[in-house]
N, C-alpha and C positions, 0 to 999 in steps of 0.2 A: 041231158042238158048239155049244151054246147059251151065251148071255151071262148071267153071274150078276151081278145088281145087288144090292148090299147097301144096305139101308135102315137108317139109323141115326138116333137122336134125340139132339139136342143140347139140353141143359137149361141155360138161362141164368137165373141168379137175380139179382133186382134188388139194388141196393146196400143197401136196407133189409132185404132178406131176406124181405120180405112177399109178393113176387111171384116167380113162376118162369115162364119162357117156354120152351117146348119147341119147338125148331125141327127139323124133320126135314131131313135132308140125305142126299146120296148121295156116293159117292166122286168123282163128276164135279164136284159142287158144290165139294167141298174143293179140287180142283185149281184151279178158277177163282178161288176166294177167295184161295188162297195166291199164285197168279200176280198177282192184283190188288194184293194187299198188297205183293208184291215190286216190282211196277211202281210202286206208290205210293211205296214206299221209294226206288226209283231216282229217281223225280221229285223227291222231297224232297231226296235227296242231290245231285241235279243242281242244284236251285235253290240249295241251301246252297253247293255248290261254285262256282256262278256268282257268287253274292253275294260269296263269299270272293275269287274271282278278280278281280271288279270292285273290291273293296276294296283288294286287293293292287295292282291296276293304278293305282287312285286314289292309294294311298300312294306307289307308285313314281313316279307323275307329280308328286305333291307334292314327293317327294324330289328329283326332277330339277329341278323349279322352284326348290326351296330351294337345291339345289346351284348352279343358274345364278345365282340372286339372290345367293348367297354369293360366287360368282366375280365377279359384277358389283360387289358391295360391296367385295370384295378388290381388284379392279382400280381401282375409284373411289378407294379409300383410297391405293393406291400412286400413282395419278395425282395425287391431292391432295397427297401427300407430295412427289412430283416437282415438281409445280407450285409448292408452297411453297418447295422448295429452289431452283428456277429463279428464283423471285421474289426470294428472299434474295440469290442470286448477282447477278441483274440490279440489285438495289438497291445491293449493295456496289460493283458496277461503276459504276453511276450516281453514287454518292457519290464514288468515286475520280475519275471524269471531272469531276464538279462541283468537286472539290478542285483538279484540274489546271487547269480553266478559270479558277477563281478565282485560282490562282497566276499563270497567264498574264496575267489581267486586271489583277493588282496588282503585277506584276513587270516590270522593264525587261529585255528579252531580251538586250541587249548586255552590260550590266554585272551583271545578276542582282540589282540593287538594287531596293528598293521604288520604284514609279513614282508619278506624280502622283496617281492615284486612291487608292493606299495612304496616301500622305502626307496627303491631304485628309481621309480617314476618321479617321486618327489624330489630326490636329490638331483636328478637330471634337470628338472625344471628350475631348481634353485641355482644350479651352476650356470644355466643359460642366462639368468637374470642378475647374476652377481655383479655388483658395482665395485668400483675401484677400492674404496676404503672399507668395504664390508668384509667381515670374517665369518666363515661357516665352520663350525667344529663338529666332528663326528666322533662320538664316544663309543668305543667298542667294549662291551662288558661280557666277561666270561666267568661262570661260576667255578670256583676252585674245587677240584676233586669231586666233581658231580658224579662221575661214573662210579666212584666208590659208594656213594649213597644209594644209587640204583642197584648196584650189585648186592649191597647188604640188605636193603629194605624192599627192593622191588620197584618196578617202573611206575606202579600206581602212586607210590609215595614220592617218587621223583616228579611226577606230574603235579602232585599236590604242592610240592616245594616250589616248582616253577610258577604256579599260580600265586602263592604267597609272595614270592620275589617280585612278581609283576605289581602286586598291590603296593609293596614298599617302594618300588621305583616310581610308581605314579605319584606317591605322596612326597617324594623327594625332588621332583623336577618342577620347573616353572611352567606357567600356563602356556607359553609359546613354544616350549620344547616339544619335540616329536619323538615319541617312544615306539620302537618296533622290536619284534622278535625275529631274528634271522633264522632260528632253528636250533634244535637241541637245547643247550644251556647258554645260548648267545643272544645278547640284546644290544640294541644300538639306540643312542639318544642323539638326535640332531638338534643343534642350537644355531640359530641364524642371527645375523645382524647385531653383532656385538663387537666392541673394540677393546674392552678391558680384559686382558688375559688373566690378570690377578684375580679379578672377580670370578672368572670361569673356574679357576683352581679351587675356589671355595665351594663351587658346585660339586666338584669331584670329591672333595673331602666330606661333603654332606652325604653323598651317596654311599661312601665307605662307612660312614657313621651308622646308617640305618641297618647295617649288617652286624653291628656290635651286640645286638640282642638275639637270643636263640630262637630258632624255629621249632615248633612242636610237631613232631611226626610220630605216629604210632605211640602216642602218649609219652614220648620221651623228648627231651630238649637236645637240639643239635645246633652247634655253632657253624655257620656257613659264611665263607668269605668270597669276594670276587676280585678279579684282576681286571684293570681297565687300561685300554690303550686309546690315545687321542691323536687324531690327524686333523689338520686345519687347512681349509681352502682359502686362498689359492696356493699357498706356499708348499703344501704337502701333496698337492694333486689338483688337477683341474677337471677330472672326470670322476664319475661315481665309482667306477671300477678301481681306479688308482687310489682314491681316497679310502675306500673300504679296505683295500689290501694293506695300505700303510697303517691304518688304525689297528688292523689285526696284528701286524708286525709289532707295533708298540705294545699291544696287549700281551703278546707272547714274551716280549722283553720284561714286562712287569712280572710275569709268572717266573721267569728265570732269576729274577732278583729277590724272590722270596714269597710272592703272592700277596694278596690282601693289600695291594698298592696300585698306583697308577703310573703311567709313563707316557711322555710325549714322543711322537715319532721323530727319529733322527735317521739320516741316510745310512749311518754306520751300523744301524740295527740289522740291515739286510745282510751285511757281512757275517754277523753272528748267526743269523738264520741259515745262511748258506753253509757255514761251518758245521752247524748241527746236522744239516742234511747230508753233508759229506761224511760226517762221523757215523751217521746211521748206515750209510752205504758201506763204510768200512767194517762196521760191526757185522753186517750181513755176510760180507765176503769172508770175514774172519771165521764165522761159523762154518761156511762151506769149505774153507781151506784148513779147518781144524787148527787154528792158531791159538786156541785157548788150552792152557795146561794147568795142572793142579800142583800147588805147593802145600807142604804139610808143616803145621806148627805143633810142636810137642806139648802135651798136657801132662803135668807132673802131679803125682800123688804126694801131698804135703806131709803125710805120715812116713812114707818110705823114701821120698825123693827120687822115685823111679818113674819112668815114662809109662803111662797107663793108656794113652791114646793120642790121637792127632786131630786137629781141626783142619779140614780141607779148605784151602783158600785159592780162588781162581786167579790166574795171571794171563795177560794177553801178550803174547810174543809178537809185537807189531814189527812189521818188516822194516819200517823206517824209524820209528820212535823207541824201539827197544822193548824191554819188558815193562808192561803197564800194570799198576796195582788196581784193585777194584774201585777205589775212590775216583779213578780217572774215567771209568766207563759204566759202572753199575747203575748210576742214576739214569743215564740215557737208555740203558737196556731195560730198566723198569718202565720208563715212559713209553717206550716203543713196543713193549711186550716181548722183546728178544731175550729177556731174562729166563723165559720158559725153556727154549732150546739150550741156552748156555747152562742153565741149572742142571739139565739132564746130562749134558756133556760132563760137567763136574762130578755129578753123582756116579755115573758109570765108571769114570776114570778112577775116582777115589775108592769105590768098592772093589774094583779089579785089583787095585794096589793093596787094599786090606786083605783080600783073599790070598795074595802072594805072601804077605807077611804071616798070615795065619798058617799057611801051608809050611812056612819055615819054622813054625813052632811058637809064634807069638799069638796064641789063641785067645788071650784075654784082652787084647788091644781093642779099643773102641774107635770108631771113626765118626766125627761130628761134621755135619754138612749143613750149610746155611740154605734155607729156602725162603722164598718171598711169598707175600700174599697172592701175587699174580699166579704163582705156581699152584697154590692151594685152591684157587678158584678155577683152575683149568680142569674141566670135566674128565679129561683123559689122564690126569696126573697119577691117580691111584693105580691104574692099569700099567702105566709106564714104569712106575716105581717097582711094582710087582714083577714086571718083565726083567728089569735090571737085577733085582734080587735073585731071580731064577737063573739069569744069564751068568752072573758072577759066582753064585753058589755060596755067598756069605751067610753067616748066622745073623738073623735080624736082631738078636739080643745085643749084638755088637755095633749096631747102627743107631746113631742119635741125630735127629734132625733139629736144627735150631730155627726158631721163629723169633722175630724181634718183638720187643715190648710194644712198640707203636703199631705193629701188625695185629697183636692181640687186642689192642684197644678198639679196633674197628668192629669187633664182635660180629664178624660175618658168619651167618648161619651155614653157608656152604663150606666156608673154611673150617668151621668147627666139626662139621660132619666128616670132612676129609681127614682131619687130624685123628678123629675117633676111629675111622676105618683103617688108617695106617697103623694106629696103635694096636689094633686087633691082629695085625701081622707080626707083632712083637717088636716093632720099632719104638724107641723111646724119644721123648721130646724135651728140649731145653728151652727156657725163656731167656733170650739174649738181650743185651743192653739193659739189664735190670738196674734200676736206680737212676734213670735219666730224667726223672721228674714226674712220672705218672704214679698213680695209686695202683700198683701191680698186684697186690695181695688178692684182690677180687678175681683176677684172671687165673690164679692158681687153682681156683675151684671150678672154673669153667672149662679148663683144658686139662688133658692127662699129662701134666708136666711132672718130670722126675728130677730135673736139674735146673738150677738157677745160675746164670752167668752174670756176675756183678761187673758193671761197666767200668772201664778205666777212669772215666770222668768222676764216677762216684768214689773210687778209691783214691783219686788224686787229692781229695780233701782230708785224707787220713791224718796228716800231721799239721793241719792248719790250727786245730785246737782240740782239746780233750773231748768236747761235746761230740764232734764228728766221729771220734773213735768209738764213743759209746753207741752212737747210732749204728755204725757198721757192725759192732759186736752184737747188738740187739737184733739186727736184721738177720745175721747168720744164725743166731740161736733160734729165732722165730721160724725161719725157713726149715731148719733141721728138725724142729719140733713137729713139722708137718710131714716128716719122713721124706724130705727132699734133700738132695746134695747141693753144695755150693761150689762153683768154680769162679775164681778171681781172674779177671782178664787184665792185660796190660801191666803186669808186674815188671818193674824196671830196677828196683833196688832191694838189697838184702834186708833193709829196715822194714820194708813192706812185707817181705816174706816172713820175717820173725813175728811181726804183729799178727798176720793171718794164721800162722801156726798156733799162736797163743789163743786166738779166737776160735780154733778148731775148724777152720775152713778146710774143705775136702781136697780141692784141686786148684791148680794155678797154671797160668801160661803167660808168656810175655818175653820181652827181650832179655830179661835176667837169665832166662834159660836158653832161649833160641828164637831167632826170627823164623818165619816160614821158609821151608827148604824144599828144593826139588826132591823127588822120590829117593834117588840114590844117596843124597846127603842126609835125608831124614832117616834112612835105614842105618847109616853109619852112626848117627846120633843115638838111635835106638840101641845099637849094639854096645855103645859106651855107657849107657845109663840103665842097664838092667839090674 
């Protein structure tokens, strides 16, 4: 069978219609043309699809990037918010800590009162705003003999006392007064904007009055007093430093006049302070230059009228003021603690002299030496006494140490232990100034006392009436019934001596027999009264 090929003409007219093109084609051509067109369309569709896919991918990528950037921004925002909150929290904590630190820096931890820094800041501000007619008063309060309390009872009881004192001071001041603790046992009360000085003085008396009642420490009652100094601005100072200094000076002046009182600042007070500082310096130089010497007052046996011992009494051979007696420097040496080295000088000198007399045949002589509470509380005192005993070679049974009645009243545990330890060395103890107003019998049980020294002031009442004679006779009999001896001090008349002999007093000393003498004169007196 043959193949039939159809020939066909395709007429194509131009757009303007002016031309016609006749294209002959066959059925084979038509197939290729249609196929080509189809392929072309597929290519076009493929291209379009590819572009769309690429566009969609690009959009998808952009969306993912935008989503990521959004999450980053969202995270950054949350982080920023958290950071801000953390910063605010830290800032609040820092502010609280700063407030706590400031409170600690400006508050006394024991009493919870404003401290020295807080007071200084306040007074500085007050002084800057002080108007012409206004008066500002600074009251400087110091607890009398506070160190004795802490030495006797311990620092914990001292702290307890300071807290109790704070409560009393708070109750005694006005609402607008400012109470602060400077440190240790020192307090300050600032009073502003007043004009009536007389009214202010009633405030001072009110504060002193709250100390008339005892404090209870360690289940015992203790009477505590304060000394107060007052400085007023602007007349006594225009700066905080000057005002505090002058108030302190006034307080010290109150202590010098007997304590438990108040004093207003006066410029002349500075002269007294400078005098005391100068005297302290002179005391120290006197110790270095060995200007202290020992005088000896004879003690007489009232049965035999013979010398049986001496009391060692210190004298200061001052280069300009001559020979000074203890009354002129002992109080200052006690306050400064210089009594400790001075006391050791006296002890060593006196025991050396006792050894000299013993070696000359006066083996029964005793040497009485005064010691203070300050010495008894010195931890090295026992060892130093022991060294002096060994150095001088004296028999301890011939050594008597005298403690005052007022010292015994302090009931210091450390002092009692020291006395007991020295007693074990063979040293005897005498209670000096007996009869000066205290109830001393109790202390005869607390301490290893072997001798009582009746004070001159007690014996001066001897002839005022018969009742006083009976008291003295009864006291001597009572003491001797406890197997103690009695020494009468300050005997100046034969009438006193006769009475004491009739009352069976053991020993006596005083101007009736002899004043205190240098060693060579004391030896001469000894030779003439054997």
